[in-house]
N, C-alpha and C positions, 0 to 999 in steps of 0.2 A: 504494501499499500503506499509506504513511504516513497518506493522508487518511483512508482506512477505519478505521484505528486511533484517530485522533484524533477523528474524527465519533462513535465509540462509548465516549468518555473514557478511552481507554487512554493508556498512558505506555510510551515505549520506553525500554527499560534498557540494550540494546547490540545495535550493528549491526556485521556483521563480514563481508568477503569472504574465502573461502577463495583462497589462491595457487593458481594453476595451473589454476583451474576457473572455471565460471560460477555457483558455489553462493555465494548471499547469505542469511546467516543473521542474523535479528532475533529478538531476546526483548524482551517487551514483557508488561506487566500489563494485563489487560482484566477490567472488571467483569463477573460471571457473566451478570447480567441482560442485557448487550451481546453476550453471545456468542451468542445465538439468531441462527441464519441467518448467522453469521459467515464460516463456512468458504464457502457459497455466493457470498457477496459479496466476499471477498478473491480467490476464483479468477476470479470476473468481471470484476474490476477488473484482473487479471494475465493474462487471457487463459488461464487454465488454468494457468500457469505456477508457480504458488504451491502450497505443499503445507504448508497449517497443521496443526499439531498443538497442541491446547488440553490442558493439563494443572492441575489445581488446585495452586496455590501456597502461598496462606495467606488467612486472615480480616484484611480491614482496614475501617476505619471510612470509609462514603463521603459525602460532604457533596451527592450528588446525589439531589435528589428522585425518587422512582420515579413521582410523579404529574405531573410537568412535559411528559412525552410520553407518547405512547401506544404501551407496548411490545407490546400485542394485535396489532399489525400482523405481528410477527415470527413469531406462532405460527400465522398463517393461511397 
């Protein structure tokens, strides 16, 4: 899970295990352009055990060039 978020230029803000259960909660920031196909990839990497919830948080200046990699592969 951490590798998927890292590959997509995300930042982990908080990770926590709920006592007495197997629930592990991760709060992270992920650029919108990197969120395409994120749900499918994170479920594949966790064998379907992850339940991602993506919500808009804020605007932030990004220093990642959108031309440095092919984002069109996410749309196909």
